[in-house]
C-alpha positions, -999 to 999 in steps of 0.1 A, spaced: 200 395 729 162 400 731 141 384 704 110 396 686 90 368 700 99 379 736 85 413 729 51 401 716 23 411 740 -15 407 736 -38 424 761 -75 425 764 -97 455 775 -134 452 778 -150 484 764 -171 500 792 -195 529 790 -168 551 807 -145 543 777 -171 554 751 -176 584 729 -210 599 717 -214 570 693 -213 542 720 -180 529 709 -144 532 723 -131 567 723 -101 571 701 -80 586 729 -88 556 752 -77 532 724 -45 552 719 -38 550 756 -41 512 756 -19 511 725 7 533 741 8 512 773 11 478 756 36 492 730 58 505 759 57 470 775 70 455 742 97 482 740 108 475 775 111 438 768 134 447 739 154 473 756 156 456 790 151 492 804 123 516 811 110 531 779 91 563 771 71 572 741 90 593 715 64 592 687 34 574 674 28 576 637 1 567 613 -25 558 638 -53 544 615 -88 540 630 -105 517 605 -137 508 625 -152 513 659 -151 490 689 -187 490 704 -194 491 742 -194 455 754 -169 442 729 -133 434 739 -103 454 725 -74 431 717 -42 451 717 -13 433 701 22 447 699 58 436 692 91 453 687 106 449 653 137 471 652 161 490 675 183 520 671 210 532 694 186 541 722 152 535 705 128 507 699 103 506 671 70 488 678 41 477 657 7 479 674 -25 465 662 -60 465 677 -89 442 670 -124 441 683 -135 408 697 -171 398 701 -172 383 737 -197 356 731 -183 341 699 -146 352 699 -150 366 664 -124 393 657 -121 422 633 -91 446 629 -99 481 640 -68 502 646 -31 501 639 0 523 645 38 524 645 55 538 676 90 547 687 101 544 723 133 556 739 150 536 766 159 557 796 179 553 828 172 581 853 156 601 825 187 599 803 186 579 770 205 547 773 217 522 747 195 492 738 206 457 727 201 445 691 168 428 685 169 394 668 144 376 646 148 340 657 122 323 634 108 326 599 76 340 614 95 367 633 115 376 603 83 380 583 67 402 610 99 424 611 101 426 573 64 435 569 67 462 596 98 477 580 82 477 546 49 492 558 62 517 584 57 554 575 87 575 566 105 587 597 117 622 601 
């Protein structure tokens, strides 16, 4: 069975001028692309299958990521359904010279495991440590209501 810790991924993206909006900070669509890609990687580790995005909910843009800063995209799977994996994704800006970080964006996403384009069952996800149980419980308590 996959564990929450095995699904944890952190990726870094340097914000370049080609990623920027009119305000010289990362364009929201670019940030969402990074979130979707890293979230899918966490989902695939949980599902042990290829996963596609089913939904992304409550994407909160709290502050910008200026050009030249680094976007830290952090994700982990916290729950599974029959063919789905729920993932928490958080983004922080990192000042490249000091390493100082500040949270900027967060979201919850659901991915579906597929085999040749057909939804396929996923294994149960386990929380193997107290820290992982706390991550799971916090995500479950704070996730938006699902339709």
